[in-house]
DSSP file (Angstrom, degrees, kcal/mol; ACC not computed):
  #  RESIDUE AA STRUCTURE BP1 BP2  ACC     N-H-->O    O-->H-N    N-H-->O    O-->H-N    TCO  KAPPA ALPHA  PHI   PSI    X-CA   Y-CA   Z-CA
    1    1 A M    >         0   0    0      0, 0.0     3,-1.3     0, 0.0     4,-0.1   0.000 360.0 360.0 360.0 132.2   40.1   75.7   70.0
    2    2 A G  T 3   +     0   0    0      1,-0.3     3,-0.5     2,-0.1    34,-0.1   0.717 360.0  51.5 -68.2 -24.0   43.3   77.7   69.9
    3    3 A V  T >  S+     0   0    0      1,-0.2     3,-1.5     2,-0.1    -1,-0.3   0.282  75.8 102.3 -99.3  12.1   44.4   76.9   73.4
    4    4 A A  T <   +     0   0    0     -3,-1.3    -1,-0.2     1,-0.3    -2,-0.1   0.684  65.8  75.3 -67.8 -16.3   44.1   73.1   73.1
    5    5 A F  T 3   +     0   0    0     -3,-0.5     2,-0.7    -4,-0.1    -1,-0.3   0.596  66.7 107.7 -72.8  -9.4   47.9   72.8   72.6
    6    6 A I    <   +     0   0    0     -3,-1.5    -3,-0.0     1,-0.2    45,-0.0  -0.583  36.4 166.9 -74.7 112.5   48.5   73.4   76.3
    7    7 A T        +     0   0    0     -2,-0.7    -1,-0.2     1,-0.3     3,-0.1   0.730  69.9  43.5 -96.9 -26.8   49.6   70.0   77.7
    8    8 A D    >   -     0   0    0      1,-0.1     3,-2.4     2,-0.0     4,-0.3  -0.932  67.3-160.4-122.0 107.1   50.8   71.3   81.0
    9    9 A P  G >  S+     0   0    0      0, 0.0     3,-1.7     0, 0.0     4,-0.4   0.757  88.0  72.3 -58.7 -23.9   48.6   73.8   82.7
   10   10 A K  G >  S+     0   0    0      1,-0.3     3,-0.9     2,-0.2     4,-0.5   0.715  78.2  79.1 -64.1 -17.3   51.5   75.0   84.9
   11   11 A W  G X  S+     0   0    0     -3,-2.4     3,-1.4     1,-0.3     4,-0.3   0.840  83.1  63.5 -57.4 -32.9   52.8   76.6   81.7
   12   12 A V  G X  S+     0   0    0     -3,-1.7     3,-1.6    -4,-0.3     4,-0.3   0.872  95.6  58.5 -59.0 -37.4   50.3   79.4   82.3
   13   13 A F  G X> S+     0   0    0     -3,-0.9     4,-1.1    -4,-0.4     3,-0.9   0.607  84.8  78.5 -73.7 -10.3   52.1   80.3   85.5
   14   14 A R  G <4 S+     0   0    0     -3,-1.4    -1,-0.3    -4,-0.5    -2,-0.2   0.749  82.7  68.5 -64.6 -21.5   55.4   80.9   83.6
   15   15 A L  G <4 S+     0   0    0     -3,-1.6    -1,-0.2    -4,-0.3    -2,-0.2   0.841  96.3  53.3 -65.3 -32.3   53.8   84.2   82.7
   16   16 A E  T <4 S+     0   0    0     -3,-0.9    -1,-0.2    -4,-0.3    -2,-0.2   0.916 128.9   9.4 -69.8 -44.6   54.1   85.3   86.3
   17   17 A S  S  < S-     0   0    0     -4,-1.1    -1,-0.2    60,-0.0    -2,-0.1  -0.641  77.1-157.7-142.0  79.8   57.8   84.6   86.8
   18   18 A P        -     0   0    0      0, 0.0    63,-0.1     0, 0.0    -3,-0.1  -0.285  10.2-146.5 -58.9 141.6   59.6   83.8   83.6
   19   19 A K  S    S+     0   0    0     62,-0.0     2,-0.3    -5,-0.0    -5,-0.0  -0.008  72.3  64.9 -99.8  29.1   62.8   81.8   84.2
   20   20 A T        -     0   0    0      2,-0.1    61,-0.0     1,-0.1     0, 0.0  -0.954  54.1-159.6-144.8 160.5   64.6   83.3   81.3
   21   21 A T        +     0   0    0     -2,-0.3     2,-0.4    63,-0.1    -1,-0.1   0.162  55.3 127.7-121.1  12.0   66.0   86.6   80.0
   22   22 A K     >  -     0   0    0      1,-0.2     4,-2.3     2,-0.0     5,-0.2  -0.568  57.4-142.4 -72.5 126.0   66.1   85.4   76.4
   23   23 A T  H  > S+     0   0    0     -2,-0.4     4,-2.4     1,-0.2     5,-0.2   0.889  97.5  51.1 -56.2 -45.1   64.3   87.9   74.2
   24   24 A S  H  > S+     0   0    0      1,-0.2     4,-2.1     2,-0.2    -1,-0.2   0.890 110.8  48.1 -65.3 -39.5   62.7   85.2   72.0
   25   25 A E  H  > S+     0   0    0      2,-0.2     4,-2.1     1,-0.2    -1,-0.2   0.894 112.8  47.9 -69.4 -38.5   61.3   83.2   74.9
   26   26 A L  H  X S+     0   0    0     -4,-2.3     4,-2.3     2,-0.2    -2,-0.2   0.883 110.7  51.6 -68.9 -37.0   59.9   86.3   76.6
   27   27 A A  H  X S+     0   0    0     -4,-2.4     4,-2.3    -5,-0.2    -2,-0.2   0.895 109.4  51.0 -63.8 -39.1   58.3   87.4   73.3
   28   28 A D  H  X S+     0   0    0     -4,-2.1     4,-2.6     2,-0.2    -2,-0.2   0.893 108.4  51.7 -64.1 -39.5   56.8   83.9   72.9
   29   29 A L  H  X S+     0   0    0     -4,-2.1     4,-2.6     2,-0.2    -2,-0.2   0.918 110.1  48.6 -62.6 -43.1   55.4   84.2   76.5
   30   30 A A  H  X S+     0   0    0     -4,-2.3     4,-2.3     2,-0.2    -2,-0.2   0.913 112.6  48.0 -63.0 -42.2   53.8   87.6   75.6
   31   31 A K  H  X S+     0   0    0     -4,-2.3     4,-2.4     2,-0.2    -2,-0.2   0.901 111.0  51.8 -64.3 -40.7   52.3   86.1   72.4
   32   32 A F  H  X S+     0   0    0     -4,-2.6     4,-2.6     2,-0.2    -2,-0.2   0.919 109.8  48.8 -60.3 -46.0   51.0   83.1   74.4
   33   33 A A  H  X S+     0   0    0     -4,-2.6     4,-2.7     1,-0.2    -2,-0.2   0.904 111.4  49.7 -63.1 -41.6   49.4   85.4   77.0
   34   34 A D  H  X S+     0   0    0     -4,-2.3     4,-2.4     2,-0.2    -1,-0.2   0.905 110.8  50.0 -63.4 -40.8   47.8   87.5   74.2
   35   35 A S  H  X S+     0   0    0     -4,-2.4     4,-2.3     2,-0.2    -2,-0.2   0.927 112.5  46.8 -63.1 -45.0   46.5   84.3   72.5
   36   36 A L  H  X S+     0   0    0     -4,-2.6     4,-2.6     2,-0.2    -2,-0.2   0.927 111.1  51.8 -62.4 -44.2   45.0   83.0   75.7
   37   37 A A  H  X S+     0   0    0     -4,-2.7     4,-2.7     1,-0.2    -2,-0.2   0.911 109.1  50.6 -59.8 -42.3   43.4   86.4   76.5
   38   38 A F  H  X S+     0   0    0     -4,-2.4     4,-2.2     2,-0.2     5,-0.3   0.927 110.6  49.0 -61.4 -44.3   41.8   86.4   73.0
   39   39 A E  H  X S+     0   0    0     -4,-2.3     4,-2.8     1,-0.2    -2,-0.2   0.910 112.8  47.8 -61.3 -42.4   40.4   82.9   73.6
   40   40 A V  H  X S+     0   0    0     -4,-2.6     4,-0.8     1,-0.2    -2,-0.2   0.917 113.5  47.8 -65.2 -42.9   39.0   83.9   77.0
   41   41 A E  H  < S+     0   0    0     -4,-2.7    -1,-0.2    -5,-0.2    -2,-0.2   0.853 124.4  29.4 -66.5 -35.6   37.5   87.1   75.6
   42   42 A T  H  < S+     0   0    0     -4,-2.2    -2,-0.2    -5,-0.2    -1,-0.2   0.720 136.5  14.4-101.2 -23.4   35.9   85.4   72.6
   43   43 A A  H >X  +     0   0    0     -4,-2.8     3,-1.6    -5,-0.3     4,-0.7  -0.133  63.8 146.0-150.5  46.3   35.1   81.9   73.7
   44   44 A W  G >< S+     0   0    0     -4,-0.8     3,-1.2     1,-0.3    -3,-0.1   0.879  77.7  56.2 -54.4 -41.8   35.4   81.4   77.5
   45   45 A N  G 34 S+     0   0    0      1,-0.3    -1,-0.3    -5,-0.1    -5,-0.1   0.674 105.4  52.9 -68.5 -16.2   32.6   78.8   77.5
   46   46 A E  G <4 S+     0   0    0     -3,-1.6    -1,-0.3    -7,-0.2     2,-0.2   0.546  83.5 105.7 -94.6  -9.2   34.5   76.7   75.0
   47   47 A V  S << S-     0   0    0     -3,-1.2     5,-0.1    -4,-0.7   -43,-0.0  -0.517  87.2 -98.3 -71.2 137.0   37.7   76.6   77.0
   48   48 A L     >  -     0   0    0     -2,-0.2     4,-2.6     1,-0.1     3,-0.5  -0.258  28.6-123.0 -55.8 138.9   38.2   73.2   78.7
   49   49 A P  H  > S+     0   0    0      0, 0.0     4,-2.4     0, 0.0     5,-0.2   0.850 111.6  55.5 -54.3 -37.1   37.1   73.2   82.3
   50   50 A E  H  > S+     0   0    0      1,-0.2     4,-1.8     2,-0.2     5,-0.1   0.910 110.6  44.6 -63.1 -40.6   40.5   72.1   83.5
   51   51 A L  H  > S+     0   0    0     -3,-0.5     4,-2.9     2,-0.2    -1,-0.2   0.873 109.5  56.0 -71.5 -36.8   42.1   75.1   81.7
   52   52 A Q  H  X S+     0   0    0     -4,-2.6     4,-2.6     2,-0.2    -2,-0.2   0.932 107.0  50.5 -57.8 -44.8   39.4   77.4   83.0
   53   53 A D  H  X S+     0   0    0     -4,-2.4     4,-2.4     1,-0.2    -2,-0.2   0.918 111.6  47.4 -58.8 -44.5   40.3   76.3   86.6
   54   54 A V  H  X S+     0   0    0     -4,-1.8     4,-2.6     1,-0.2    -1,-0.2   0.919 112.4  49.3 -63.6 -43.4   44.0   77.0   85.9
   55   55 A L  H  X S+     0   0    0     -4,-2.9     4,-2.7     2,-0.2    -2,-0.2   0.883 110.1  50.6 -65.7 -38.1   43.2   80.4   84.4
   56   56 A V  H  X S+     0   0    0     -4,-2.6     4,-1.9     2,-0.2    -1,-0.2   0.934 111.6  48.0 -64.1 -45.1   41.0   81.4   87.3
   57   57 A K  H  X S+     0   0    0     -4,-2.4     4,-1.2     1,-0.2    -2,-0.2   0.913 112.7  49.6 -60.4 -41.7   43.8   80.4   89.8
   58   58 A F  H  X S+     0   0    0     -4,-2.6     4,-0.6     1,-0.2     3,-0.4   0.919 107.6  53.8 -62.8 -43.2   46.3   82.4   87.7
   59   59 A A  H  < S+     0   0    0     -4,-2.7     3,-0.3     1,-0.2    -1,-0.2   0.872 118.0  35.7 -61.0 -37.2   44.0   85.4   87.7
   60   60 A Y  H >X S+     0   0    0     -4,-1.9     4,-1.8     1,-0.2     3,-1.1   0.572  95.6  88.2 -91.1  -9.7   43.8   85.4   91.4
   61   61 A S  H 3X S+     0   0    0     -4,-1.2     4,-2.5    -3,-0.4     5,-0.2   0.787  74.3  68.1 -64.9 -28.7   47.4   84.3   92.1
   62   62 A G  H 3< S+     0   0    0     -4,-0.6     4,-0.3    -3,-0.3    -1,-0.3   0.859 109.7  35.9 -59.6 -34.6   48.8   87.8   92.1
   63   63 A W  H X4 S+     0   0    0     -3,-1.1     3,-0.6    -4,-0.2     4,-0.5   0.882 117.2  50.8 -84.1 -42.0   47.0   88.5   95.3
   64   64 A E  H >< S+     0   0    0     -4,-1.8     3,-1.1     1,-0.2     4,-0.3   0.875 105.8  54.5 -67.2 -37.9   47.3   85.1   97.0
   65   65 A R  G >< S+     0   0    0     -4,-2.5     3,-1.1     1,-0.3    -1,-0.2   0.713  90.1  75.5 -72.4 -19.0   51.0   84.7   96.5
   66   66 A E  G <  S+     0   0    0     -3,-0.6    -1,-0.3    -4,-0.3    -2,-0.2   0.818  94.1  53.1 -60.8 -28.6   51.8   88.0   98.2
   67   67 A A  G <  S+     0   0    0     -3,-1.1    -1,-0.3    -4,-0.5    -2,-0.2   0.640  87.6  99.5 -82.4 -14.7   51.0   86.4  101.5
   68   68 A E  S X  S-     0   0    0     -3,-1.1     3,-1.3    -4,-0.3     4,-0.4  -0.524  72.0-137.7 -76.9 136.9   53.4   83.4  101.0
   69   69 A P  T >> S+     0   0    0      0, 0.0     3,-1.0     0, 0.0     4,-0.5   0.871 105.0  55.6 -59.5 -37.1   56.9   83.7  102.6
   70   70 A A  H 3> S+     0   0    0      1,-0.2     4,-2.2     2,-0.2     5,-0.2   0.626  87.2  84.2 -71.1 -10.9   58.6   82.4   99.5
   71   71 A S  H <> S+     0   0    0     -3,-1.3     4,-2.8    -6,-0.2    -1,-0.2   0.858  83.3  56.1 -62.9 -36.4   57.0   85.2   97.5
   72   72 A R  H <> S+     0   0    0     -3,-1.0     4,-2.2    -4,-0.4    -1,-0.2   0.928 109.5  45.3 -62.1 -44.7   59.7   87.7   98.4
   73   73 A L  H  X S+     0   0    0     -4,-0.5     4,-2.3     2,-0.2    -1,-0.2   0.915 113.5  50.1 -65.3 -42.6   62.4   85.5   97.1
   74   74 A R  H  X S+     0   0    0     -4,-2.2     4,-2.2     1,-0.2    -2,-0.2   0.926 111.3  48.5 -61.3 -45.3   60.4   84.7   93.9
   75   75 A R  H  X S+     0   0    0     -4,-2.8     4,-2.7     1,-0.2    -1,-0.2   0.881 109.7  53.0 -64.1 -37.4   59.8   88.5   93.3
   76   76 A L  H  X S+     0   0    0     -4,-2.2     4,-2.3    -5,-0.2    -1,-0.2   0.923 108.9  49.0 -63.2 -44.2   63.4   89.3   93.8
   77   77 A R  H  X S+     0   0    0     -4,-2.3     4,-2.1     2,-0.2    -2,-0.2   0.917 112.6  48.0 -61.2 -42.9   64.5   86.7   91.2
   78   78 A V  H  X S+     0   0    0     -4,-2.2     4,-2.6     1,-0.2    -2,-0.2   0.922 110.7  51.1 -64.3 -43.5   61.9   88.1   88.8
   79   79 A R  H  X S+     0   0    0     -4,-2.7     4,-2.3     1,-0.2    -1,-0.2   0.883 108.2  52.5 -62.4 -37.8   63.1   91.6   89.4
   80   80 A L  H  X S+     0   0    0     -4,-2.3     4,-2.1     2,-0.2    -1,-0.2   0.919 109.8  48.4 -64.0 -42.3   66.7   90.6   88.8
   81   81 A R  H  X S+     0   0    0     -4,-2.1     4,-1.9     1,-0.2    -2,-0.2   0.926 112.5  48.6 -62.3 -43.3   65.7   89.1   85.5
   82   82 A Y  H  X S+     0   0    0     -4,-2.6     4,-2.5     1,-0.2    -1,-0.2   0.847 107.8  55.4 -66.3 -33.3   63.8   92.2   84.5
   83   83 A T  H  X S+     0   0    0     -4,-2.3     4,-2.7     2,-0.2    -1,-0.2   0.908 105.3  52.3 -64.3 -41.7   66.8   94.4   85.5
   84   84 A V  H  X S+     0   0    0     -4,-2.1     4,-1.4     1,-0.2    -2,-0.2   0.925 110.9  47.6 -59.5 -44.3   69.0   92.4   83.2
   85   85 A L  H  <>S+     0   0    0     -4,-1.9     5,-2.6     1,-0.2     4,-0.2   0.913 111.3  50.3 -63.9 -42.2   66.5   93.1   80.4
   86   86 A A  H ><5S+     0   0    0     -4,-2.5     3,-1.5     1,-0.2     5,-0.2   0.901 108.1  52.8 -63.6 -40.1   66.3   96.7   81.2
   87   87 A L  H 3<5S+     0   0    0     -4,-2.7    -1,-0.2     1,-0.3    -2,-0.2   0.809 106.9  53.3 -65.2 -28.5   70.1   97.0   81.2
   88   88 A R  T 3<5S-     0   0    0     -4,-1.4    -1,-0.3    -5,-0.2    -2,-0.2   0.459 121.4-111.1 -83.6  -0.8   70.1   95.4   77.7
   89   89 A G  T < 5S+     0   0    0     -3,-1.5     3,-0.3    -4,-0.2    -3,-0.2   0.784  78.9 129.9  80.2  27.2   67.6   98.1   76.6
   90   90 A E     >< +     0   0    0     -5,-2.6     4,-1.5     1,-0.2     3,-0.4  -0.192  16.1 129.8-109.2  41.3   64.7   95.8   76.2
   91   91 A E  H  >  +     0   0    0     -5,-0.2     4,-2.7     1,-0.2     5,-0.2   0.857  68.2  62.6 -61.9 -34.9   62.1   97.7   78.2
   92   92 A E  H  > S+     0   0    0     -3,-0.3     4,-2.4     1,-0.2    -1,-0.2   0.895 103.1  49.1 -58.7 -40.6   59.6   97.5   75.4
   93   93 A L  H  > S+     0   0    0     -3,-0.4     4,-2.7     2,-0.2    -1,-0.2   0.896 109.4  52.5 -65.7 -40.1   59.6   93.7   75.7
   94   94 A L  H  X S+     0   0    0     -4,-1.5     4,-2.7     2,-0.2    -2,-0.2   0.936 111.1  46.5 -60.2 -46.5   59.0   94.0   79.5
   95   95 A Y  H  X S+     0   0    0     -4,-2.7     4,-3.1     2,-0.2     5,-0.2   0.901 111.6  51.7 -63.1 -40.5   56.1   96.3   78.9
   96   96 A R  H  X S+     0   0    0     -4,-2.4     4,-2.5    -5,-0.2    -2,-0.2   0.930 111.9  46.0 -62.6 -44.7   54.6   94.0   76.3
   97   97 A L  H  X S+     0   0    0     -4,-2.7     4,-2.4     2,-0.2     5,-0.2   0.927 114.8  47.2 -64.1 -44.5   54.9   90.9   78.6
   98   98 A W  H  X S+     0   0    0     -4,-2.7     4,-2.7    -5,-0.2    -2,-0.2   0.934 113.9  47.5 -62.6 -46.1   53.4   92.9   81.5
   99   99 A N  H  X S+     0   0    0     -4,-3.1     4,-2.6     1,-0.2    -2,-0.2   0.896 112.4  49.4 -63.0 -40.5   50.5   94.2   79.4
  100  100 A S  H  X S+     0   0    0     -4,-2.5     4,-2.1    -5,-0.2    -1,-0.2   0.911 113.1  46.3 -65.2 -42.6   49.8   90.8   77.9
  101  101 A T  H  X S+     0   0    0     -4,-2.4     4,-2.4     2,-0.2    -2,-0.2   0.909 113.5  49.0 -66.3 -42.1   49.8   89.2   81.3
  102  102 A H  H  X S+     0   0    0     -4,-2.7     4,-2.7     1,-0.2     5,-0.2   0.906 109.8  52.0 -63.4 -42.1   47.6   91.9   82.7
  103  103 A R  H  X S+     0   0    0     -4,-2.6     4,-2.6     2,-0.2    -1,-0.2   0.908 109.1  50.6 -61.0 -41.9   45.2   91.6   79.7
  104  104 A L  H  X S+     0   0    0     -4,-2.1     4,-2.3     2,-0.2    -2,-0.2   0.945 111.8  46.5 -62.5 -47.8   44.9   87.8   80.4
  105  105 A R  H  X S+     0   0    0     -4,-2.4     4,-2.5     1,-0.2    -2,-0.2   0.937 114.2  47.8 -59.4 -46.5   44.1   88.3   84.1
  106  106 A A  H  X S+     0   0    0     -4,-2.7     4,-2.5     1,-0.2    -1,-0.2   0.889 110.6  52.1 -62.9 -39.3   41.6   91.0   83.3
  107  107 A S  H  X S+     0   0    0     -4,-2.6     4,-2.2    -5,-0.2    -1,-0.2   0.902 110.4  47.8 -64.2 -41.1   39.9   88.9   80.6
  108  108 A V  H  X S+     0   0    0     -4,-2.3     4,-2.4     2,-0.2    -2,-0.2   0.932 112.3  48.4 -65.8 -45.3   39.6   85.9   83.0
  109  109 A L  H  X S+     0   0    0     -4,-2.5     4,-2.2     1,-0.2    -2,-0.2   0.892 111.5  50.7 -63.4 -38.5   38.1   88.1   85.7
  110  110 A D  H  X S+     0   0    0     -4,-2.5     4,-2.8     2,-0.2    -1,-0.2   0.910 109.8  50.4 -62.7 -42.1   35.7   89.7   83.2
  111  111 A A  H  X S+     0   0    0     -4,-2.2     4,-1.9     2,-0.2    -2,-0.2   0.893 108.6  52.1 -63.8 -39.8   34.6   86.2   82.0
  112  112 A I  H  < S+     0   0    0     -4,-2.4    -1,-0.2     2,-0.2    -2,-0.2   0.940 112.4  45.5 -61.1 -46.4   34.0   85.1   85.6
  113  113 A E  H >< S+     0   0    0     -4,-2.2     3,-1.4     1,-0.2     7,-0.2   0.923 111.7  51.4 -63.3 -44.7   31.8   88.1   86.2
  114  114 A R  H 3< S+     0   0    0     -4,-2.8    -1,-0.2     1,-0.3    -2,-0.2   0.839 113.2  45.7 -61.9 -32.7   29.9   87.7   82.9
  115  115 A N  T 3< S+     0   0    0     -4,-1.9    -1,-0.3    -5,-0.2    -2,-0.2   0.213  91.3  90.3 -99.2  15.1   29.2   84.0   83.7
  116  116 A N    <>  -     0   0    0     -3,-1.4     4,-2.3     1,-0.2     5,-0.2  -0.882  54.0-171.2-112.4  99.5   28.1   84.6   87.3
  117  117 A P  H  > S+     0   0    0      0, 0.0     4,-2.6     0, 0.0     5,-0.2   0.861  85.8  54.0 -60.0 -37.0   24.3   85.1   87.4
  118  118 A E  H  > S+     0   0    0      2,-0.2     4,-2.7     1,-0.2     5,-0.2   0.925 109.5  47.7 -63.1 -43.5   24.3   86.1   91.0
  119  119 A Y  H  > S+     0   0    0      1,-0.2     4,-2.8     2,-0.2    -1,-0.2   0.931 111.9  49.8 -61.9 -45.2   26.9   88.7   90.4
  120  120 A Q  H  X S+     0   0    0     -4,-2.3     4,-2.5    -7,-0.2    -2,-0.2   0.898 112.0  48.2 -62.1 -41.0   25.0   90.1   87.4
  121  121 A E  H  X S+     0   0    0     -4,-2.6     4,-2.6     2,-0.2    -2,-0.2   0.936 113.8  46.3 -64.0 -46.4   21.8   90.3   89.4
  122  122 A D  H  X S+     0   0    0     -4,-2.7     4,-2.5     1,-0.2    -2,-0.2   0.890 113.1  49.7 -64.3 -38.9   23.5   92.0   92.4
  123  123 A L  H  X S+     0   0    0     -4,-2.8     4,-2.4    -5,-0.2    -1,-0.2   0.929 111.6  48.0 -65.3 -44.8   25.2   94.4   90.0
  124  124 A A  H  X S+     0   0    0     -4,-2.5     4,-2.6     1,-0.2    -2,-0.2   0.903 113.2  48.9 -61.7 -41.1   22.0   95.2   88.2
  125  125 A E  H  X S+     0   0    0     -4,-2.6     4,-2.9     2,-0.2    -2,-0.2   0.908 110.6  50.3 -65.3 -41.6   20.2   95.8   91.6
  126  126 A A  H  X S+     0   0    0     -4,-2.5     4,-2.5     2,-0.2    -2,-0.2   0.899 112.1  47.3 -64.1 -40.2   23.0   98.0   92.8
  127  127 A I  H  X S+     0   0    0     -4,-2.4     4,-2.4     2,-0.2    -2,-0.2   0.924 112.5  49.5 -66.1 -43.6   22.8  100.1   89.7
  128  128 A K  H  X S+     0   0    0     -4,-2.6     4,-2.5     1,-0.2    -2,-0.2   0.930 112.8  47.4 -60.6 -45.6   19.1  100.3   89.9
  129  129 A D  H  X S+     0   0    0     -4,-2.9     4,-2.1     1,-0.2    -1,-0.2   0.912 111.3  51.4 -61.5 -42.9   19.3  101.4   93.6
  130  130 A A  H  < S+     0   0    0     -4,-2.5    -1,-0.2     1,-0.2    -2,-0.2   0.899 113.9  43.6 -63.4 -39.8   22.0  103.9   92.8
  131  131 A L  H >< S+     0   0    0     -4,-2.4     3,-0.7     1,-0.2    -1,-0.2   0.859 116.5  45.8 -74.5 -34.9   19.9  105.4   90.0
  132  132 A S  H 3< S+     0   0    0     -4,-2.5    -2,-0.2     1,-0.2    -1,-0.2   0.755 113.2  49.2 -80.9 -23.3   16.6  105.4   92.0
  133  133 A N  T 3< S+     0   0    0     -4,-2.1     2,-0.4    -5,-0.2    -1,-0.2   0.165  77.2 132.5-101.5  18.8   18.1  106.8   95.2
  134  134 A R    <   +     0   0    0     -3,-0.7     4,-0.1     1,-0.1    -3,-0.1  -0.546  22.5 169.0 -73.7 128.6   19.9  109.7   93.6
  135  135 A D  S    S-     0   0    0     -2,-0.4    -1,-0.1     2,-0.2     3,-0.1  -0.068  71.9 -78.2-127.8  32.2   19.3  112.9   95.5
  136  136 A G  S    S+     0   0    0      1,-0.3     2,-0.2     0, 0.0    -2,-0.1   0.355  95.5 126.5  90.0  -6.6   21.9  115.0   93.8
  137  137 A R        -     0   0    0      1,-0.0    -1,-0.3     0, 0.0     2,-0.3  -0.534  42.7-157.3 -83.2 151.8   24.8  113.6   95.8
  138  138 A T        -     0   0    0     -2,-0.2     2,-0.3    -3,-0.1    -1,-0.0  -0.896  14.5-120.3-123.5 158.6   27.8  112.1   94.2
  139  139 A M        -     0   0    0     -2,-0.3     2,-0.1     4,-0.0     0, 0.0  -0.737  18.1-138.4 -95.7 143.7   30.4  109.6   95.4
  140  140 A N     >  -     0   0    0     -2,-0.3     4,-2.2     1,-0.1     5,-0.2  -0.441  38.2 -94.0 -87.0 176.5   34.0  110.3   95.7
  141  141 A A  H  > S+     0   0    0      1,-0.2     4,-2.4     2,-0.2     5,-0.2   0.884 124.8  51.4 -61.4 -40.7   36.5  107.7   94.7
  142  142 A E  H  > S+     0   0    0      1,-0.2     4,-2.4     2,-0.2    -1,-0.2   0.912 110.4  48.6 -64.2 -42.5   36.9  106.2   98.2
  143  143 A Q  H  > S+     0   0    0      1,-0.2     4,-2.4     2,-0.2    -1,-0.2   0.884 110.9  51.3 -64.5 -38.0   33.1  105.9   98.6
  144  144 A A  H  X S+     0   0    0     -4,-2.2     4,-2.6     2,-0.2    -2,-0.2   0.918 110.1  48.8 -65.8 -43.4   32.9  104.2   95.2
  145  145 A R  H  X S+     0   0    0     -4,-2.4     4,-2.3     1,-0.2    -2,-0.2   0.919 112.1  49.5 -61.1 -43.3   35.7  101.7   96.1
  146  146 A E  H  X S+     0   0    0     -4,-2.4     4,-2.0     2,-0.2    -2,-0.2   0.919 112.0  47.5 -62.5 -43.4   33.9  100.9   99.4
  147  147 A R  H  X S+     0   0    0     -4,-2.4     4,-2.3     2,-0.2    -2,-0.2   0.910 111.3  50.6 -65.7 -42.4   30.6  100.4   97.7
  148  148 A N  H  X S+     0   0    0     -4,-2.6     4,-2.5     1,-0.2    -1,-0.2   0.895 109.4  52.1 -62.1 -39.3   32.1   98.1   95.0
  149  149 A G  H  X S+     0   0    0     -4,-2.3     4,-2.6     2,-0.2    -1,-0.2   0.887 108.2  50.9 -62.6 -39.6   33.8   96.1   97.8
  150  150 A Q  H  X S+     0   0    0     -4,-2.0     4,-2.2     2,-0.2    -2,-0.2   0.912 110.9  48.0 -64.9 -42.2   30.4   95.7   99.5
  151  151 A I  H  X S+     0   0    0     -4,-2.3     4,-1.9     2,-0.2    -2,-0.2   0.932 112.2  49.4 -63.3 -45.1   28.8   94.5   96.3
  152  152 A F  H  X S+     0   0    0     -4,-2.5     4,-2.2     1,-0.2    -2,-0.2   0.919 110.6  50.4 -60.0 -45.1   31.7   92.1   95.7
  153  153 A D  H  X S+     0   0    0     -4,-2.6     4,-0.9     1,-0.2    -1,-0.2   0.884 108.6  52.8 -62.6 -38.7   31.4   90.7   99.3
  154  154 A Q  H  < S+     0   0    0     -4,-2.2     3,-0.3     1,-0.2    -1,-0.2   0.900 111.4  46.1 -62.8 -40.2   27.7   90.2   98.9
  155  155 A V  H  < S+     0   0    0     -4,-1.9    -2,-0.2     1,-0.2    -1,-0.2   0.910 120.1  36.3 -69.9 -42.8   28.1   88.2   95.8
  156  156 A F  H  <        0   0    0     -4,-2.2    -1,-0.2     1,-0.2    -2,-0.2   0.326 360.0 360.0-101.3   8.1   31.0   85.9   97.0
  157  157 A D     <        0   0    0     -4,-0.9    -1,-0.2    -3,-0.3    -2,-0.1   0.422 360.0 360.0 -97.4 360.0   30.0   85.4  100.6
């Protein structure tokens, strides 16, 4: 397994708020995130359960940490580091790191959905209902978001 080298699961959370502005270390973090995302996309069921737990926490951490009081200070420190990189003209590296981290989160969330039979059943039922109850009406974006939220709430409540 490619991710077996992770000895400290907290290392995954370094992707959220890197404590460096060194180009080589940030490039390594982006490469690490891409490697993890690939492992999740291709072999989620083979990832160690402990690492799966860490990755799930990481995937949801972006929302949960927003409510923490210390989150403002943490975000400010990260923004200052990113500002230093931008001033050095290394925006491409910033985008690469952000895209890699986003890909990892999306891959984990996709794996969770794929491996949740209740979610899959509810999703299939919702699609079936939507197709069978069509009367020529279409949903706007807000209605679609609301319906997706209702489906999500049904699955996880």
